[in-house]
All heavy atoms as an XYZ file, in Angstrom:
805
protein
N       7.218     19.246      0.802
C       8.376     18.865      0.035
C       7.971     17.733     -0.906
O       7.273     16.814     -0.528
C       9.500     18.382      0.957
C      10.682     17.885      0.189
S      11.849     16.881      1.128
C      12.450     18.007      2.318
N       8.391     17.799     -2.148
C       8.093     16.763     -3.134
C       9.403     16.108     -3.546
O      10.384     16.775     -3.832
C       7.378     17.356     -4.366
C       7.161     16.295     -5.419
C       6.070     18.001     -3.963
N       9.398     14.767     -3.567
C      10.577     14.019     -3.971
C      10.218     13.151     -5.163
O       9.090     12.708     -5.286
C      11.058     13.119     -2.832
C      11.515     13.872     -1.606
C      11.945     12.911     -0.530
C      12.333     13.650      0.730
N      12.697     12.755      1.815
N      11.166     12.902     -6.027
C      10.959     12.027     -7.169
C      11.314     10.608     -6.778
O      12.181     10.378     -5.939
C      11.839     12.454     -8.340
O      11.473     13.727     -8.774
N      10.646      9.656     -7.434
C      10.941      8.252     -7.211
C      11.208      7.609     -8.553
O      10.454      7.794     -9.501
C       9.777      7.544     -6.513
C      10.055      6.107     -6.228
C      10.779      5.739     -5.112
C       9.622      5.128     -7.096
C      11.066      4.413     -4.859
C       9.895      3.793     -6.849
C      10.620      3.441     -5.730
N      12.272      6.848     -8.655
C      12.628      6.166     -9.895
C      12.141      4.730     -9.809
O      12.400      4.023     -8.840
C      14.155      6.210    -10.106
C      14.545      5.452    -11.361
C      14.637      7.655    -10.166
N      11.413      4.283    -10.854
C      10.882      2.920    -10.835
C      11.936      1.920    -11.288
O      13.077      2.281    -11.572
C       9.592      2.823    -11.664
C       9.817      3.050    -13.139
O      10.936      3.017    -13.638
N       8.740      3.291    -13.857
N      11.538      0.644    -11.401
C      12.497     -0.411    -11.729
C      13.083     -0.253    -13.131
O      14.139     -0.800    -13.425
C      11.868     -1.823    -11.584
C      11.564     -2.131    -10.154
C      10.638     -1.966    -12.451
N      12.432      0.507    -13.995
C      12.939      0.740    -15.340
C      13.874      1.953    -15.389
O      14.322      2.351    -16.439
C      11.777      0.939    -16.307
C      10.901     -0.286    -16.433
C       9.711     -0.011    -17.320
C       8.791     -1.223    -17.343
N       7.541     -0.933    -18.047
N      14.127      2.568    -14.244
C      14.993      3.729    -14.191
C      14.314      5.023    -14.617
O      14.968      6.022    -14.833
N      12.983      4.989    -14.735
C      12.231      6.169    -15.143
C      11.680      6.892    -13.928
O      11.225      6.264    -12.982
C      11.058      5.767    -16.047
C      11.468      5.012    -17.279
C      10.280      4.323    -17.930
O       9.311      3.963    -17.288
N      10.384      4.138    -19.235
N      11.709      8.215    -13.979
C      11.122      9.001    -12.905
C       9.605      9.008    -13.120
O       9.098      9.716    -13.970
C      11.668     10.416    -12.931
C      11.177     11.265    -11.786
C      11.796     12.641    -11.808
O      12.862     12.793    -11.226
O      11.204     13.530    -12.425
N       8.896      8.166    -12.382
C       7.470      8.012    -12.652
C       6.579      8.269    -11.450
O       5.368      8.284    -11.596
C       7.181      6.624    -13.208
O       7.547      5.649    -12.274
N       7.148      8.441    -10.299
C       6.346      8.688     -9.115
C       6.850      9.918     -8.388
O       8.041     10.134     -8.284
C       6.381      7.497     -8.141
C       5.878      6.238     -8.766
C       6.745      5.245     -9.165
C       4.532      6.067     -8.985
C       6.294      4.099     -9.761
C       4.060      4.917     -9.587
C       4.939      3.929     -9.978
O       4.469      2.801    -10.580
N       5.924     10.696     -7.910
C       6.267     11.825     -7.049
C       5.765     11.484     -5.663
O       4.649     10.990     -5.504
C       5.598     13.121     -7.523
C       6.018     13.554     -8.902
C       7.422     14.076     -8.913
C       7.775     14.594    -10.291
N       9.116     15.055    -10.395
N       6.564     11.723     -4.676
C       6.180     11.444     -3.297
C       6.170     12.762     -2.544
O       7.137     13.505     -2.575
C       7.153     10.443     -2.648
C       7.110      9.115     -3.414
C       6.804     10.235     -1.190
C       8.097      8.086     -2.925
N       5.063     13.043     -1.892
C       4.904     14.310     -1.190
C       4.704     14.045      0.301
O       3.871     13.233      0.682
C       3.679     15.047     -1.742
C       3.435     16.386     -1.103
S       2.027     17.239     -1.851
C       0.684     16.154     -1.400
N       5.490     14.702      1.123
C       5.310     14.583      2.560
C       4.137     15.448      2.974
O       3.991     16.579      2.542
C       6.580     15.003      3.291
C       7.747     14.083      3.002
C       8.998     14.467      3.754
O       8.948     15.390      4.577
O      10.021     13.826      3.509
N       3.260     14.902      3.812
C       2.075     15.649      4.243
C       2.404     16.475      5.482
O       3.245     16.092      6.288
C       0.911     14.700      4.562
O       1.281     13.860      5.635
C       0.547     13.856      3.352
N       1.725     17.613      5.650
C       2.023     18.472      6.795
C       1.694     17.830      8.142
O       2.330     18.124      9.136
C       1.147     19.698      6.577
C       0.505     19.551      5.271
C       0.752     18.176      4.766
N       0.710     16.924      8.179
C       0.299     16.379      9.476
C       1.315     15.404     10.055
O       1.397     15.222     11.242
C      -1.085     15.743      9.385
C      -1.092     14.332      8.951
C      -2.500     13.765      8.922
N      -2.496     12.553      8.146
C      -2.243     11.363      8.663
N      -2.035     11.231      9.946
N      -2.217     10.307      7.900
N       2.067     14.754      9.204
C       3.050     13.772      9.674
C       4.114     13.632      8.607
O       3.874     13.065      7.566
C       2.360     12.431      9.928
C       3.303     11.379     10.476
O       4.520     11.630     10.543
O       2.825     10.304     10.839
N       5.282     14.127      8.868
C       6.327     14.129      7.847
C       6.764     12.726      7.434
O       7.425     12.560      6.435
C       7.531     14.929      8.319
O       8.093     14.324      9.456
N       6.372     11.706      8.190
C       6.764     10.348      7.844
C       5.780      9.686      6.873
O       6.079      8.667      6.304
C       6.898      9.497      9.101
C       8.042      9.937      9.983
C       8.152      9.058     11.188
C       9.278      9.539     12.080
N       9.385      8.740     13.287
N       4.581     10.250      6.702
C       3.597      9.685      5.778
C       3.736     10.365      4.438
O       3.860     11.562      4.347
C       2.179      9.881      6.303
C       1.135      9.333      5.361
C      -0.201      9.177      6.009
N      -0.163      8.233      7.107
C      -0.177      6.911      6.973
N      -0.235      6.374      5.793
N      -0.141      6.129      8.022
N       3.735      9.561      3.387
C       3.852     10.107      2.046
C       2.640      9.699      1.213
O       2.085      8.624      1.383
C       5.156      9.655      1.345
C       6.360     10.268      2.005
C       5.264      8.146      1.330
N       2.227     10.610      0.352
C       1.134     10.360     -0.571
C       1.746     10.094     -1.933
O       2.527     10.901     -2.422
C       0.196     11.580     -0.663
C      -0.273     12.030      0.717
C      -0.963     11.303     -1.606
C      -1.106     11.025      1.457
N       1.399      8.981     -2.530
C       1.926      8.656     -3.850
C       1.095      9.389     -4.892
O      -0.124      9.321     -4.876
C       1.879      7.145     -4.063
C       2.696      6.370     -3.020
C       2.342      4.903     -3.036
C       4.171      6.580     -3.231
N       1.741     10.098     -5.771
C       1.051     10.929     -6.750
C       0.479     10.105     -7.905
O      -0.303     10.596     -8.686
C       1.998     12.006     -7.285
C       2.591     12.883     -6.172
S       1.394     13.574     -5.029
C       0.696     14.856     -6.044
N       0.875      8.864     -8.033
C       0.337      7.940     -9.018
C       0.052      6.623     -8.317
O       0.679      6.295     -7.320
C       1.340      7.692    -10.141
C       1.646      8.918    -10.971
C       2.586      8.600    -12.125
O       2.723      7.405    -12.474
O       3.177      9.525    -12.662
N      -0.906      5.866     -8.861
C      -1.183      4.544     -8.301
C       0.052      3.661     -8.430
O       0.767      3.719     -9.432
C      -2.344      3.873     -9.038
C      -3.670      4.547     -8.769
O      -3.756      5.325     -7.797
O      -4.614      4.288     -9.528
N       0.297      2.869     -7.416
C       1.422      1.940     -7.428
C       0.871      0.525     -7.374
O       0.166      0.154     -6.435
C       2.365      2.193     -6.227
C       3.463      1.155     -6.197
C       2.947      3.592     -6.301
N       1.165     -0.247     -8.417
C       0.716     -1.634     -8.447
C       1.416     -2.424     -7.364
O       2.599     -2.230     -7.085
C       1.018     -2.260     -9.812
C       0.168     -1.678    -10.921
O      -0.940     -1.190    -10.630
O       0.613     -1.720    -12.077
N       0.656     -3.327     -6.764
C       1.190     -4.161     -5.694
C       0.398     -5.458     -5.662
O      -0.504     -5.677     -6.472
C       1.084     -3.431     -4.352
N       0.730     -6.291     -4.722
C      -0.022     -7.516     -4.472
C      -0.007     -7.755     -2.978
O       0.923     -7.354     -2.277
C       0.599     -8.699     -5.204
N      -1.079     -8.379     -2.494
C      -1.115     -8.798     -1.098
C      -1.272    -10.308     -1.062
O      -1.855    -10.896     -1.969
C      -2.259     -8.121     -0.303
C      -3.615     -8.361     -0.952
C      -1.974     -6.638     -0.136
C      -4.796     -7.877     -0.118
N      -0.718    -10.909     -0.052
C      -0.845    -12.351      0.129
C      -1.364    -12.618      1.529
O      -0.798    -12.144      2.512
C       0.505    -13.036     -0.070
N      -2.466    -13.337      1.585
C      -3.037    -13.781      2.856
C      -2.974    -15.296      2.811
O      -3.707    -15.933      2.047
C      -4.488    -13.293      3.045
C      -5.050    -13.789      4.351
C      -4.557    -11.773      2.961
N      -2.073    -15.864      3.597
C      -1.827    -17.294      3.472
C      -1.264    -17.578      2.091
O      -0.313    -16.940      1.653
N      -1.894    -18.495      1.349
C      -1.428    -18.830      0.005
C      -2.207    -18.100     -1.080
O      -1.970    -18.303     -2.256
C      -1.524    -20.333     -0.211
C      -0.586    -21.114      0.685
C      -0.647    -22.582      0.406
C       0.316    -23.327      1.311
N       0.360    -24.753      1.019
N      -3.135    -17.229     -0.693
C      -3.965    -16.504     -1.657
C      -3.342    -15.141     -1.942
O      -3.136    -14.338     -1.044
C      -5.403    -16.336     -1.134
C      -6.029    -17.718     -0.906
C      -6.234    -15.518     -2.105
C      -7.356    -17.673     -0.204
N      -3.046    -14.908     -3.238
C      -2.431    -13.652     -3.652
C      -3.445    -12.834     -4.449
O      -4.154    -13.377     -5.293
C      -1.197    -13.944     -4.512
C      -0.325    -12.763     -4.782
C       0.950    -13.207     -5.495
C       1.824    -12.029     -5.828
N       3.049    -12.428     -6.527
N      -3.543    -11.527     -4.160
C      -4.509    -10.638     -4.795
C      -3.815     -9.362     -5.244
O      -2.977     -8.829     -4.521
C      -5.627    -10.267     -3.784
O      -6.228    -11.466     -3.296
C      -6.683     -9.393     -4.420
N      -4.200     -8.851     -6.423
C      -3.665     -7.565     -6.880
C      -4.188     -6.455     -5.978
O      -5.319     -6.510     -5.497
C      -4.085     -7.293     -8.317
C      -3.401     -8.176     -9.321
C      -3.807     -7.813    -10.730
C      -3.111     -8.719    -11.721
N      -3.460     -8.381    -13.108
N      -3.357     -5.448     -5.764
C      -3.729     -4.324     -4.912
C      -3.083     -3.054     -5.452
O      -2.226     -3.104     -6.330
C      -3.271     -4.573     -3.476
N      -3.520     -1.924     -4.912
C      -2.937     -0.626     -5.229
C      -2.529      0.034     -3.924
O      -3.327      0.090     -2.985
C      -3.960      0.270     -5.956
O      -4.341     -0.371     -7.170
C      -3.372      1.628     -6.268
N      -1.301      0.511     -3.850
C      -0.862      1.249     -2.667
C      -1.280      2.703     -2.842
O      -0.935      3.345     -3.833
C       0.663      1.143     -2.477
C       1.074     -0.319     -2.284
C       1.109      2.000     -1.295
C       2.565     -0.554     -2.242
N      -2.033      3.217     -1.885
C      -2.535      4.591     -1.937
C      -1.574      5.540     -1.243
O      -1.257      6.607     -1.749
C      -3.942      4.667     -1.312
C      -4.886      3.779     -2.125
C      -4.430      6.109     -1.251
C      -6.195      3.521     -1.467
N      -1.143      5.174     -0.050
C      -0.104      5.942      0.636
C       0.647      5.024      1.569
O       0.229      3.898      1.816
C      -0.655      7.187      1.348
C      -1.590      6.877      2.500
O      -1.382      5.875      3.206
O      -2.531      7.648      2.712
N       1.795      5.476      2.038
C       2.569      4.657      2.954
C       3.422      5.526      3.851
O       3.583      6.722      3.623
C       3.433      3.642      2.200
C       4.628      4.148      1.433
C       5.668      3.039      1.377
C       4.240      4.534      0.034
N       3.901      4.898      4.911
C       4.786      5.561      5.852
C       5.833      4.543      6.281
O       5.844      3.416      5.797
C       3.993      6.059      7.071
O       3.558      4.961      7.845
N       6.680      4.923      7.192
C       7.671      3.972      7.685
C       7.008      2.849      8.475
O       7.587      1.782      8.621
C       8.711      4.679      8.573
O       8.029      5.376      9.609
C       9.548      5.646      7.758
N       5.794      3.080      8.969
C       5.107      2.084      9.810
C       4.056      1.262      9.105
O       3.594      0.259      9.646
C       4.453      2.777     11.008
C       5.474      3.424     11.899
O       6.552      2.893     12.102
N       5.148      4.592     12.420
N       3.594      1.679      7.908
C       2.531      0.932      7.265
C       2.096      1.531      5.943
O       2.764      2.391      5.383
N       0.945      1.043      5.456
C       0.438      1.479      4.158
C      -1.074      1.412      4.140
O      -1.688      0.660      4.903
C       1.003      0.591      3.057
N      -1.662      2.212      3.245
C      -3.097      2.124      2.969
C      -3.220      1.572      1.557
O      -2.585      2.071      0.628
C      -3.752      3.501      3.072
C      -5.240      3.456      2.811
C      -5.937      4.741      3.219
N      -5.276      5.936      2.736
C      -5.883      6.913      2.075
N      -7.181      6.846      1.826
N      -5.206      7.968      1.690
N      -4.022      0.519      1.397
C      -4.141     -0.152      0.110
C      -5.608     -0.274     -0.292
O      -6.505     -0.204      0.547
C      -3.509     -1.560      0.148
C      -4.223     -2.454      1.179
C      -2.016     -1.484      0.427
C      -3.899     -3.930      1.052
N      -5.832     -0.475     -1.590
C      -7.148     -0.801     -2.128
C      -6.997     -2.095     -2.920
O      -5.949     -2.342     -3.525
C      -7.651      0.322     -3.019
N      -8.035     -2.920     -2.906
C      -7.966     -4.217     -3.584
C      -9.379     -4.713     -3.873
O     -10.352     -4.278     -3.242
C      -7.216     -5.243     -2.713
C      -7.845     -5.431     -1.364
C      -8.765     -6.447     -1.145
C      -7.554     -4.568     -0.311
C      -9.374     -6.600      0.095
C      -8.152     -4.713      0.925
C      -9.060     -5.731      1.111
O      -9.670     -5.868      2.332
N      -9.509     -5.628     -4.820
C     -10.793     -6.240     -5.123
C     -11.065     -7.334     -4.096
O     -10.199     -8.153     -3.809
C     -10.782     -6.829     -6.528
N     -12.257     -7.315     -3.536
C     -12.630     -8.335     -2.565
C     -13.280     -7.742     -1.343
O     -13.504     -6.531     -1.254
N     -13.569     -8.612     -0.407
C     -14.232     -8.202      0.829
C     -13.200     -7.654      1.817
O     -12.017     -7.956      1.713
C     -15.006     -9.382      1.463
C     -16.091     -9.878      0.517
C     -14.065    -10.515      1.824
N     -13.649     -6.838      2.792
C     -12.714     -6.338      3.806
C     -12.030     -7.484      4.554
O     -12.638     -8.522      4.824
C     -13.612     -5.530      4.741
C     -14.775     -5.130      3.893
C     -14.991     -6.289      2.962
N     -10.756     -7.282      4.858
C      -9.994     -8.263      5.630
C     -10.297     -8.083      7.115
O     -10.562     -6.974      7.568
C      -8.496     -8.071      5.387
C      -8.024     -8.330      3.961
C      -6.614     -7.786      3.763
C      -8.077     -9.812      3.658
N     -10.243     -9.170      7.854
C     -10.462     -9.089      9.297
C      -9.276     -8.408      9.970
O      -8.128     -8.574      9.567
C     -10.656    -10.481      9.894
C     -11.944    -11.132      9.463
C     -12.130    -12.470     10.143
C     -13.436    -13.097      9.688
N     -13.653    -14.406     10.289
N      -9.587     -7.643     11.017
C      -8.549     -6.977     11.796
C      -7.565     -8.015     12.344
O      -7.963     -9.121     12.696
C      -9.210     -6.209     12.943
C      -8.263     -5.290     13.634
C      -9.017     -4.337     14.541
N      -8.072     -3.381     15.069
C      -8.048     -2.989     16.319
N      -8.951     -3.416     17.162
N      -7.131     -2.139     16.733
N      -6.301     -7.677     12.382
C      -5.203     -8.519     12.879
C      -4.807     -9.644     11.922
O      -3.999    -10.491     12.289
C      -5.500     -9.109     14.264
C      -5.783     -8.086     15.305
N      -4.866     -7.144     15.696
C      -6.907     -7.833     16.014
C      -5.407     -6.367     16.615
N      -6.647     -6.749     16.821
N      -5.360     -9.653     10.694
C      -4.954    -10.649      9.710
C      -3.526    -10.352      9.255
O      -3.177     -9.204      8.987
C      -5.894    -10.623      8.481
O      -7.223    -10.915      8.905
C      -5.476    -11.622      7.426
N      -2.681    -11.377      9.184
C      -1.321    -11.211      8.678
C      -1.352    -11.153      7.154
O      -2.001    -11.990      6.510
C      -0.425    -12.362      9.132
C      -0.135    -12.309     10.617
O       0.037    -11.194     11.148
O      -0.084    -13.380     11.253
N      -0.661    -10.153      6.588
C      -0.688     -9.909      5.145
C       0.725     -9.625      4.660
O       1.458     -8.853      5.283
C      -1.591     -8.684      4.825
C      -1.530     -8.333      3.356
C      -3.018     -8.931      5.258
N       1.103    -10.235      3.552
C       2.346     -9.875      2.874
C       2.027     -8.809      1.846
O       1.031     -8.916      1.135
N       2.828     -7.758      1.753
C       2.633     -6.682      0.787
C       3.855     -6.632     -0.125
O       4.985     -6.552      0.361
C       2.450     -5.338      1.504
C       2.283     -4.100      0.631
C       1.017     -4.199     -0.228
C       2.238     -2.846      1.489
N       3.612     -6.675     -1.444
C       4.694     -6.738     -2.424
C       4.488     -5.663     -3.488
O       3.385     -5.490     -3.981
C       4.698     -8.090     -3.144
C       4.536     -9.269     -2.231
C       3.277     -9.788     -1.967
C       5.633     -9.848     -1.633
C       3.126    -10.874     -1.122
C       5.490    -10.937     -0.788
C       4.230    -11.457     -0.531
N       5.548     -4.963     -3.865
C       5.497     -4.022     -4.987
C       6.862     -3.963     -5.651
O       7.837     -3.535     -5.033
C       5.091     -2.625     -4.528
O       5.209     -1.713     -5.604
N       6.917     -4.394     -6.903
C       8.167     -4.292     -7.666
C       8.532     -2.835     -7.916
O       9.702     -2.469     -7.887
C       8.045     -5.024     -9.003
C       8.009     -6.536     -8.840
O       8.494     -7.046     -7.805
O       7.490     -7.209     -9.750
N       7.518     -1.995     -8.166
C       7.788     -0.583     -8.456
C       8.470      0.129     -7.298
O       9.272      1.034     -7.502
C       6.499      0.159     -8.801
C       5.961     -0.225    -10.171
O       6.728     -0.798    -10.976
O       4.782      0.046    -10.428
N       8.133     -0.239     -6.064
C       8.719      0.403     -4.884
C       9.808     -0.443     -4.225
O      10.307     -0.087     -3.166
C       7.632      0.707     -3.846
C       6.571      1.714     -4.235
C       5.560      1.880     -3.113
C       7.204      3.050     -4.582
N      10.161     -1.565     -4.855
C      11.131     -2.495     -4.256
C      10.690     -2.859     -2.836
O      11.488     -2.854     -1.898
C      12.544     -1.891     -4.225
C      13.025     -1.423     -5.558
C      13.036     -0.081     -5.874
C      13.459     -2.331     -6.509
C      13.481      0.357     -7.105
C      13.899     -1.897     -7.743
C      13.915     -0.553     -8.051
N       9.409     -3.155     -2.693
C       8.812     -3.358     -1.373
C       8.405     -4.813     -1.178
O       7.739     -5.400     -2.034
C       7.579     -2.456     -1.234
C       6.818     -2.503      0.075
C       7.641     -1.865      1.190
C       5.500     -1.764     -0.073
N       8.802     -5.386     -0.076
C       8.400     -6.721      0.348
C       8.321     -6.673      1.865
O       9.343     -6.678      2.541
C       9.418     -7.773     -0.114
C       9.249     -9.185      0.421
C       7.899     -9.765      0.038
C      10.374    -10.065     -0.097
N       7.094     -6.541      2.405
C       6.940     -6.369      3.852
C       5.826     -7.250      4.386
O       4.786     -7.397      3.773
C       6.578     -4.917      4.190
C       7.638     -3.889      3.889
C       8.896     -4.023      4.735
N       8.678     -3.949      6.152
C       8.816     -2.859      6.892
N       9.162     -1.730      6.333
N       8.630     -2.902      8.196
N       6.066     -7.808      5.551
C       5.006     -8.493      6.284
C       4.275     -7.440      7.100
O       4.893     -6.512      7.630
C       5.596     -9.577      7.189
C       6.174    -10.738      6.417
C       5.146    -11.428      5.542
O       4.024    -11.689      5.972
N       5.504    -11.692      4.302
N       2.978     -7.571      7.191
C       2.188     -6.566      7.894
C       0.963     -7.211      8.522
O       0.711     -8.398      8.341
C       1.768     -5.459      6.923
O       1.042     -6.014      5.844
N       0.205     -6.390      9.236
C      -1.018     -6.833      9.897
C      -2.107     -5.802      9.640
O      -1.850     -4.599      9.653
C      -0.768     -6.978     11.394
C      -1.969     -7.531     12.134
C      -1.589     -8.018     13.488
N      -0.926     -9.319     13.307
C      -0.333     -9.971     14.261
N      -0.276     -9.481     15.469
N       0.220    -11.133     14.042
N      -3.324     -6.275      9.395
C      -4.455     -5.388      9.131
C      -4.847     -4.658     10.407
O      -5.085     -5.283     11.440
C      -5.657     -6.183      8.585
C      -6.876     -5.278      8.421
C      -5.305     -6.863      7.270
N      -4.908     -3.327     10.333
C      -5.348     -2.495     11.455
C      -6.827     -2.163     11.291
O      -7.586     -2.170     12.243
C      -4.513     -1.196     11.533
C      -4.994     -0.288     12.640
C      -3.038     -1.529     11.705
N      -7.227     -1.871     10.057
C      -8.632     -1.604      9.738
C      -8.867     -1.983      8.283
O      -7.933     -2.049      7.491
C      -9.008     -0.144      9.989
C      -8.192      0.840      9.193
C      -7.042      1.463      9.606
C      -8.417      1.275      7.849
N      -6.554      2.259      8.606
C      -7.385      2.174      7.512
C      -9.391      1.010      6.904
C      -7.303      2.787      6.274
C      -9.311      1.623      5.667
C      -8.282      2.507      5.369
N     -10.121     -2.244      7.935
C     -10.491     -2.549      6.564
C     -11.961     -2.233      6.377
O     -12.764     -2.448      7.298
C     -10.217     -4.028      6.260
O     -10.402     -4.308      4.893
N     -12.322     -1.689      5.201
C     -13.725     -1.345      4.959
C     -14.025     -1.438      3.470
O     -13.131     -1.289      2.629
C     -14.016      0.066      5.456
C     -13.257      1.163      4.728
C     -13.583      2.529      5.287
C     -12.842      3.609      4.515
N     -13.127      4.936      5.015
N     -15.301     -1.687      3.126
C     -15.676     -1.690      1.706
C     -15.711     -0.262      1.178
O     -16.083      0.661      1.905
C     -17.074     -2.311      1.719
C     -17.603     -2.043      3.085
C     -16.416     -2.007      4.001
N     -15.313     -0.076     -0.095
C     -15.387      1.257     -0.700
C     -16.237      1.252     -1.964
O     -16.542      2.299     -2.494
C     -13.986      1.839     -0.997
C     -13.155      0.907     -1.871
C     -13.260      2.177      0.283
C     -11.828      1.499     -2.323
N     -16.627      0.076     -2.428
C     -17.472     -0.072     -3.606
C     -18.057     -1.482     -3.567
O     -17.799     -2.234     -2.620
C     -16.631      0.147     -4.873
C     -17.447      0.621     -6.060
O     -18.690      0.500     -6.028
O     -16.845      1.118     -7.023
N     -18.788     -1.851     -4.615
C     -19.415     -3.171     -4.628
C     -18.429     -4.311     -4.410
O     -18.680     -5.216     -3.638
C     -20.166     -3.402     -5.948
C     -21.414     -2.549     -6.045
O     -21.917     -2.105     -4.991
O     -21.877     -2.320     -7.177
N     -17.311     -4.284     -5.087
C     -16.342     -5.369     -4.963
C     -14.944     -4.853     -4.630
O     -13.957     -5.519     -4.874
C     -16.307     -6.198     -6.259
C     -15.530     -7.479     -6.094
O     -15.572     -8.118     -5.051
N     -14.808     -7.864     -7.117
N     -14.847     -3.645     -4.073
C     -13.551     -3.077     -3.709
C     -13.502     -2.798     -2.220
O     -14.506     -2.408     -1.617
C     -13.304     -1.759     -4.457
C     -13.083     -1.851     -5.955
C     -12.969     -0.448     -6.537
C     -11.857     -2.647     -6.279
N     -12.333     -2.994     -1.649
C     -12.119     -2.700     -0.233
C     -10.840     -1.911     -0.067
O      -9.981     -1.881     -0.945
C     -12.021     -3.995      0.567
O     -13.248     -4.687      0.544
N     -10.720     -1.280      1.087
C      -9.525     -0.520      1.454
C      -9.083     -1.035      2.809
O      -9.913     -1.408      3.635
C      -9.859      0.967      1.518
C      -8.663      1.852      1.778
S      -9.139      3.604      1.761
C      -9.502      3.806      0.029
N      -7.774     -1.042      3.039
C      -7.267     -1.520      4.328
C      -6.061     -0.708      4.750
O      -5.285     -0.235      3.920
C      -6.883     -3.005      4.237
N      -5.921     -0.550      6.047
C      -4.735      0.047      6.637
C      -3.875     -1.071      7.181
O      -4.350     -1.910      7.967
N      -2.620     -1.121      6.786
C      -1.691     -2.163      7.217
C      -0.594     -1.563      8.067
O      -0.084     -0.484      7.769
C      -1.048     -2.850      5.999
C      -1.988     -3.416      4.945
C      -1.175     -3.990      3.794
C      -2.905     -4.467      5.528
N      -0.215     -2.257      9.119
C       0.929     -1.868      9.949
C       2.050     -2.881      9.693
O       1.852     -4.079      9.837
C       0.561     -1.865     11.418
C       1.729     -1.452     12.326
C       1.304     -1.373     13.770
N       0.152     -0.495     13.884
C       0.188      0.727     14.388
N       1.323      1.213     14.843
N      -0.889      1.458     14.477
N       3.219     -2.363      9.316
C       4.344     -3.254      9.050
C       4.823     -3.910     10.331
O       4.863     -3.280     11.386
C       5.500     -2.484      8.406
C       5.173     -1.914      7.045
C       5.648     -0.671      6.677
C       4.393     -2.603      6.137
C       5.377     -0.130      5.447
C       4.096     -2.071      4.894
C       4.592     -0.841      4.541
N       5.206     -5.179     10.239
C       5.762     -5.922     11.381
C       7.213     -5.528     11.586
O       7.893     -5.096     10.737
C       5.686     -7.429     11.154
C       4.239     -7.921     11.109
O       3.308     -7.241     11.506
N       4.079     -9.114     10.612
């Protein structure tokens, strides 16, 4: 099933598709700009997919330590959630990916 998502400008700019393996996880058909905050340090990020329980993100920098508390923000998705790092790994020279579980 594919659903449309309207951004803050009222434009239909994102398609959200439910995956067969878990109907609660959605794959975003376009990159969604976001930011993460670890303590007082804020970094730009991209939300790759999300569910009711968490999100997978990509960001510039080194992998975050497991159990690190992270704030996740996205104006496009009207999202402001506190979360905790479940896993994190490097994906390029200066890029990392992390799985976050919402608190």
